[in-house]
C-alpha beads as a LAMMPS data file, in Angstrom:
LAMMPS data file: protein, C-alpha beads

253 atoms
252 bonds

1 atom types
1 bond types

-500.0 500.0 xlo xhi
-500.0 500.0 ylo yhi
-500.0 500.0 zlo zhi

Masses

1 110.0

Atoms # bond

1 1 1 -399.033 246.839 -461.837
2 1 1 -399.826 243.237 -460.959
3 1 1 -399.467 240.426 -463.470
4 1 1 -403.260 240.134 -463.614
5 1 1 -403.524 243.798 -464.486
6 1 1 -400.761 243.646 -467.090
7 1 1 -402.536 240.935 -469.075
8 1 1 -406.105 242.161 -468.527
9 1 1 -407.174 239.021 -466.698
10 1 1 -410.439 240.567 -465.519
11 1 1 -411.657 240.775 -469.111
12 1 1 -410.877 237.212 -470.166
13 1 1 -413.865 235.046 -471.037
14 1 1 -412.333 232.788 -473.705
15 1 1 -408.834 231.321 -473.540
16 1 1 -407.136 228.903 -475.915
17 1 1 -404.725 226.340 -474.488
18 1 1 -402.032 224.877 -476.746
19 1 1 -399.895 221.897 -475.759
20 1 1 -396.189 222.046 -476.755
21 1 1 -396.224 218.244 -477.105
22 1 1 -399.030 218.356 -479.711
23 1 1 -397.663 220.247 -482.700
24 1 1 -399.986 222.085 -485.064
25 1 1 -399.084 223.611 -488.435
26 1 1 -397.625 227.109 -488.101
27 1 1 -400.502 228.592 -490.110
28 1 1 -403.048 226.982 -487.780
29 1 1 -401.266 228.407 -484.746
30 1 1 -401.279 231.841 -486.399
31 1 1 -405.005 231.615 -487.120
32 1 1 -405.757 230.541 -483.558
33 1 1 -403.748 233.425 -482.117
34 1 1 -405.491 235.950 -484.386
35 1 1 -408.973 234.475 -483.907
36 1 1 -410.200 236.947 -481.310
37 1 1 -409.651 234.761 -478.256
38 1 1 -408.788 236.743 -475.136
39 1 1 -405.493 234.963 -474.448
40 1 1 -403.367 231.976 -475.417
41 1 1 -402.061 229.625 -472.728
42 1 1 -399.124 227.337 -473.457
43 1 1 -399.339 224.296 -471.230
44 1 1 -399.370 220.535 -470.974
45 1 1 -398.682 217.582 -468.737
46 1 1 -396.557 215.085 -470.619
47 1 1 -393.237 215.051 -472.505
48 1 1 -392.531 218.748 -472.089
49 1 1 -389.147 220.008 -473.177
50 1 1 -387.637 223.466 -473.306
51 1 1 -387.265 223.170 -477.089
52 1 1 -390.961 222.362 -477.586
53 1 1 -392.069 225.252 -475.385
54 1 1 -389.759 227.728 -477.119
55 1 1 -390.876 226.537 -480.570
56 1 1 -394.525 227.162 -479.757
57 1 1 -393.762 230.484 -478.065
58 1 1 -391.841 231.586 -481.172
59 1 1 -394.794 230.752 -483.407
60 1 1 -396.980 232.919 -481.197
61 1 1 -394.577 235.866 -481.135
62 1 1 -396.898 238.099 -483.182
63 1 1 -400.096 237.184 -481.332
64 1 1 -402.281 240.247 -480.706
65 1 1 -403.346 238.877 -477.304
66 1 1 -401.424 237.881 -474.161
67 1 1 -399.416 234.671 -474.508
68 1 1 -398.951 232.976 -471.135
69 1 1 -397.085 229.872 -470.052
70 1 1 -398.451 227.365 -467.553
71 1 1 -395.339 226.438 -465.568
72 1 1 -395.936 222.740 -464.946
73 1 1 -392.238 221.831 -465.287
74 1 1 -388.857 223.519 -465.311
75 1 1 -388.894 223.154 -469.102
76 1 1 -391.632 225.813 -469.135
77 1 1 -389.493 228.386 -467.353
78 1 1 -388.386 230.152 -470.532
79 1 1 -388.227 233.900 -471.222
80 1 1 -390.556 235.764 -473.526
81 1 1 -394.102 235.137 -472.250
82 1 1 -396.476 237.882 -471.195
83 1 1 -397.235 236.024 -467.958
84 1 1 -396.402 232.791 -466.165
85 1 1 -399.230 230.876 -464.509
86 1 1 -397.874 228.732 -461.682
87 1 1 -400.265 225.882 -460.858
88 1 1 -400.931 224.809 -457.287
89 1 1 -402.796 221.483 -457.364
90 1 1 -405.227 222.060 -454.515
91 1 1 -406.558 218.484 -454.443
92 1 1 -403.298 216.665 -455.022
93 1 1 -402.449 213.514 -453.109
94 1 1 -398.750 214.341 -453.452
95 1 1 -397.594 217.617 -451.907
96 1 1 -394.818 218.062 -454.447
97 1 1 -397.558 219.403 -456.758
98 1 1 -398.689 221.932 -454.159
99 1 1 -395.341 223.187 -452.915
100 1 1 -392.463 220.739 -453.370
101 1 1 -391.721 221.256 -457.068
102 1 1 -392.213 224.994 -456.643
103 1 1 -389.584 225.225 -453.921
104 1 1 -387.141 223.148 -455.979
105 1 1 -387.630 225.453 -458.930
106 1 1 -387.249 228.607 -456.869
107 1 1 -384.034 227.268 -455.400
108 1 1 -382.695 226.983 -458.954
109 1 1 -384.060 230.067 -460.726
110 1 1 -385.704 232.174 -458.015
111 1 1 -383.283 235.054 -458.449
112 1 1 -384.303 235.382 -462.115
113 1 1 -388.085 235.149 -461.733
114 1 1 -389.929 238.115 -463.328
115 1 1 -392.341 238.528 -460.418
116 1 1 -394.336 241.229 -462.176
117 1 1 -395.414 238.525 -464.644
118 1 1 -396.199 235.672 -462.247
119 1 1 -399.682 234.484 -461.276
120 1 1 -400.495 231.628 -458.915
121 1 1 -403.398 229.456 -460.070
122 1 1 -405.250 227.031 -457.837
123 1 1 -406.054 223.933 -459.886
124 1 1 -408.817 221.550 -458.889
125 1 1 -408.114 218.505 -461.060
126 1 1 -411.514 216.869 -461.045
127 1 1 -411.426 214.221 -463.791
128 1 1 -409.688 211.208 -462.224
129 1 1 -409.037 209.684 -465.647
130 1 1 -406.988 212.606 -466.969
131 1 1 -403.208 212.556 -467.317
132 1 1 -402.954 215.488 -464.914
133 1 1 -404.952 213.641 -462.242
134 1 1 -402.804 210.536 -462.538
135 1 1 -399.625 212.556 -462.311
136 1 1 -400.770 214.647 -459.341
137 1 1 -402.605 211.753 -457.655
138 1 1 -405.739 213.887 -457.629
139 1 1 -409.091 212.265 -456.862
140 1 1 -412.457 213.503 -458.090
141 1 1 -413.870 215.618 -455.257
142 1 1 -417.359 215.269 -453.850
143 1 1 -419.510 218.397 -453.934
144 1 1 -418.626 219.072 -450.288
145 1 1 -414.924 218.604 -450.972
146 1 1 -415.134 220.795 -454.058
147 1 1 -416.742 223.596 -452.080
148 1 1 -413.966 223.365 -449.500
149 1 1 -411.297 223.459 -452.228
150 1 1 -412.797 226.574 -453.817
151 1 1 -413.037 228.245 -450.408
152 1 1 -409.423 227.333 -449.704
153 1 1 -408.110 228.647 -453.037
154 1 1 -410.282 231.750 -453.306
155 1 1 -410.941 232.539 -449.662
156 1 1 -407.876 231.442 -447.710
157 1 1 -405.136 231.726 -450.350
158 1 1 -406.846 234.597 -452.228
159 1 1 -405.486 233.305 -455.535
160 1 1 -406.193 235.365 -458.649
161 1 1 -407.514 232.244 -460.418
162 1 1 -409.193 229.043 -459.303
163 1 1 -409.229 226.625 -462.226
164 1 1 -411.714 223.737 -462.296
165 1 1 -410.087 221.315 -464.715
166 1 1 -411.981 218.335 -466.098
167 1 1 -409.657 217.635 -468.987
168 1 1 -410.949 215.136 -471.527
169 1 1 -414.692 215.393 -470.973
170 1 1 -417.471 217.569 -469.597
171 1 1 -417.734 217.976 -465.846
172 1 1 -421.163 217.372 -464.298
173 1 1 -423.209 220.568 -464.301
174 1 1 -423.744 220.290 -460.557
175 1 1 -419.985 220.340 -459.968
176 1 1 -419.513 223.564 -461.927
177 1 1 -422.529 225.153 -460.225
178 1 1 -421.089 224.373 -456.783
179 1 1 -417.755 225.947 -457.693
180 1 1 -419.412 229.046 -459.125
181 1 1 -421.737 229.496 -456.162
182 1 1 -418.881 229.270 -453.661
183 1 1 -416.724 231.682 -455.584
184 1 1 -419.504 234.242 -455.975
185 1 1 -420.023 234.327 -452.218
186 1 1 -416.338 234.849 -451.586
187 1 1 -416.132 237.606 -454.169
188 1 1 -419.182 239.332 -452.738
189 1 1 -417.210 239.549 -449.488
190 1 1 -414.236 241.168 -451.210
191 1 1 -412.391 238.223 -452.745
192 1 1 -410.653 238.646 -456.092
193 1 1 -410.470 235.131 -457.543
194 1 1 -411.792 234.354 -461.006
195 1 1 -413.174 230.943 -461.905
196 1 1 -411.701 229.204 -464.949
197 1 1 -413.156 226.010 -466.395
198 1 1 -411.600 223.604 -468.891
199 1 1 -412.853 220.228 -470.063
200 1 1 -414.993 218.926 -472.907
201 1 1 -415.719 222.305 -474.491
202 1 1 -416.146 221.255 -478.101
203 1 1 -418.708 223.592 -479.649
204 1 1 -421.188 226.401 -479.247
205 1 1 -423.594 224.770 -476.787
206 1 1 -420.988 223.506 -474.330
207 1 1 -419.188 226.855 -474.393
208 1 1 -422.371 228.850 -473.897
209 1 1 -423.468 226.688 -470.982
210 1 1 -420.161 227.096 -469.155
211 1 1 -420.086 230.835 -469.782
212 1 1 -423.286 231.063 -467.762
213 1 1 -421.473 229.447 -464.820
214 1 1 -417.843 230.597 -464.839
215 1 1 -415.756 233.633 -465.646
216 1 1 -413.487 232.064 -468.239
217 1 1 -413.618 228.979 -470.443
218 1 1 -410.450 227.257 -471.636
219 1 1 -410.648 225.537 -475.026
220 1 1 -407.876 223.007 -475.539
221 1 1 -408.163 219.371 -476.617
222 1 1 -410.913 220.012 -479.168
223 1 1 -408.560 222.235 -481.163
224 1 1 -406.584 219.139 -482.119
225 1 1 -409.574 217.376 -483.646
226 1 1 -410.257 217.443 -487.419
227 1 1 -412.767 220.261 -486.824
228 1 1 -410.542 222.198 -484.470
229 1 1 -410.849 225.568 -486.214
230 1 1 -414.625 225.150 -486.450
231 1 1 -414.702 224.499 -482.695
232 1 1 -412.712 227.674 -482.180
233 1 1 -415.195 229.713 -484.223
234 1 1 -418.196 228.205 -482.429
235 1 1 -416.800 228.803 -478.952
236 1 1 -415.880 232.371 -479.840
237 1 1 -419.418 232.905 -481.123
238 1 1 -420.686 231.619 -477.767
239 1 1 -418.402 234.100 -475.990
240 1 1 -419.647 236.947 -478.137
241 1 1 -423.297 236.010 -477.551
242 1 1 -422.665 235.725 -473.815
243 1 1 -421.165 239.212 -473.750
244 1 1 -423.963 240.675 -475.842
245 1 1 -426.744 239.069 -473.810
246 1 1 -425.109 239.600 -470.415
247 1 1 -424.557 236.027 -469.265
248 1 1 -423.289 236.613 -465.745
249 1 1 -420.741 233.847 -465.284
250 1 1 -419.312 234.665 -461.851
251 1 1 -420.045 238.395 -461.640
252 1 1 -417.901 240.604 -459.475
253 1 1 -420.932 242.220 -457.903

Bonds

1 1 1 2
2 1 2 3
3 1 3 4
4 1 4 5
5 1 5 6
6 1 6 7
7 1 7 8
8 1 8 9
9 1 9 10
10 1 10 11
11 1 11 12
12 1 12 13
13 1 13 14
14 1 14 15
15 1 15 16
16 1 16 17
17 1 17 18
18 1 18 19
19 1 19 20
20 1 20 21
21 1 21 22
22 1 22 23
23 1 23 24
24 1 24 25
25 1 25 26
26 1 26 27
27 1 27 28
28 1 28 29
29 1 29 30
30 1 30 31
31 1 31 32
32 1 32 33
33 1 33 34
34 1 34 35
35 1 35 36
36 1 36 37
37 1 37 38
38 1 38 39
39 1 39 40
40 1 40 41
41 1 41 42
42 1 42 43
43 1 43 44
44 1 44 45
45 1 45 46
46 1 46 47
47 1 47 48
48 1 48 49
49 1 49 50
50 1 50 51
51 1 51 52
52 1 52 53
53 1 53 54
54 1 54 55
55 1 55 56
56 1 56 57
57 1 57 58
58 1 58 59
59 1 59 60
60 1 60 61
61 1 61 62
62 1 62 63
63 1 63 64
64 1 64 65
65 1 65 66
66 1 66 67
67 1 67 68
68 1 68 69
69 1 69 70
70 1 70 71
71 1 71 72
72 1 72 73
73 1 73 74
74 1 74 75
75 1 75 76
76 1 76 77
77 1 77 78
78 1 78 79
79 1 79 80
80 1 80 81
81 1 81 82
82 1 82 83
83 1 83 84
84 1 84 85
85 1 85 86
86 1 86 87
87 1 87 88
88 1 88 89
89 1 89 90
90 1 90 91
91 1 91 92
92 1 92 93
93 1 93 94
94 1 94 95
95 1 95 96
96 1 96 97
97 1 97 98
98 1 98 99
99 1 99 100
100 1 100 101
101 1 101 102
102 1 102 103
103 1 103 104
104 1 104 105
105 1 105 106
106 1 106 107
107 1 107 108
108 1 108 109
109 1 109 110
110 1 110 111
111 1 111 112
112 1 112 113
113 1 113 114
114 1 114 115
115 1 115 116
116 1 116 117
117 1 117 118
118 1 118 119
119 1 119 120
120 1 120 121
121 1 121 122
122 1 122 123
123 1 123 124
124 1 124 125
125 1 125 126
126 1 126 127
127 1 127 128
128 1 128 129
129 1 129 130
130 1 130 131
131 1 131 132
132 1 132 133
133 1 133 134
134 1 134 135
135 1 135 136
136 1 136 137
137 1 137 138
138 1 138 139
139 1 139 140
140 1 140 141
141 1 141 142
142 1 142 143
143 1 143 144
144 1 144 145
145 1 145 146
146 1 146 147
147 1 147 148
148 1 148 149
149 1 149 150
150 1 150 151
151 1 151 152
152 1 152 153
153 1 153 154
154 1 154 155
155 1 155 156
156 1 156 157
157 1 157 158
158 1 158 159
159 1 159 160
160 1 160 161
161 1 161 162
162 1 162 163
163 1 163 164
164 1 164 165
165 1 165 166
166 1 166 167
167 1 167 168
168 1 168 169
169 1 169 170
170 1 170 171
171 1 171 172
172 1 172 173
173 1 173 174
174 1 174 175
175 1 175 176
176 1 176 177
177 1 177 178
178 1 178 179
179 1 179 180
180 1 180 181
181 1 181 182
182 1 182 183
183 1 183 184
184 1 184 185
185 1 185 186
186 1 186 187
187 1 187 188
188 1 188 189
189 1 189 190
190 1 190 191
191 1 191 192
192 1 192 193
193 1 193 194
194 1 194 195
195 1 195 196
196 1 196 197
197 1 197 198
198 1 198 199
199 1 199 200
200 1 200 201
201 1 201 202
202 1 202 203
203 1 203 204
204 1 204 205
205 1 205 206
206 1 206 207
207 1 207 208
208 1 208 209
209 1 209 210
210 1 210 211
211 1 211 212
212 1 212 213
213 1 213 214
214 1 214 215
215 1 215 216
216 1 216 217
217 1 217 218
218 1 218 219
219 1 219 220
220 1 220 221
221 1 221 222
222 1 222 223
223 1 223 224
224 1 224 225
225 1 225 226
226 1 226 227
227 1 227 228
228 1 228 229
229 1 229 230
230 1 230 231
231 1 231 232
232 1 232 233
233 1 233 234
234 1 234 235
235 1 235 236
236 1 236 237
237 1 237 238
238 1 238 239
239 1 239 240
240 1 240 241
241 1 241 242
242 1 242 243
243 1 243 244
244 1 244 245
245 1 245 246
246 1 246 247
247 1 247 248
248 1 248 249
249 1 249 250
250 1 250 251
251 1 251 252
252 1 252 253
């Protein structure tokens, strides 16, 4: 069985992303994991250490949903996750974030990689002001460039996930619509990629809007605000309403 099949990727509509560098109380982590989200993703950009990743993974050890690690650094290559999402920065200005770091890592630990748990994810880092964009030297794409990036990730590379990331704020609606339209056409021709979106999802309305456009929303930064648990409840309610009312997202047919 593929990694996507093992973790039920096709059924994910709501994912929580927790940053090892932003600690939350253990009880809050437990409540997030048991909230009814479809999966928990451990990932971040800055000041990652093996100890921080392992601490958060340990706190999630009883989660009733898949717990996955976004492997953005060697510090994230720790045992115990249900899956490992390896990011390929499709719009990077520095090829180390597309292939260089990956080859270095495989040279060090390639013989120990649990391939049945590995998923490649094509990231389009679209907010130029985010920490991830600065690190990967990623520029905000035009609509034409965005369409080409989606076609490259979903059509040429046939990645299981294309992730439109606009960390820190909401992406323009037109940008998300372009990505969704391109992906739907590729999937209608037999492609398998799912469209993830993360950025500025901070309540019911923003979650519901994105669930009409994409397969999966990723709720992250808002969980660290004073109303983080309320945001979680609202975005889960949006997911539930979307499922009940048949919001299409990026349908497979």
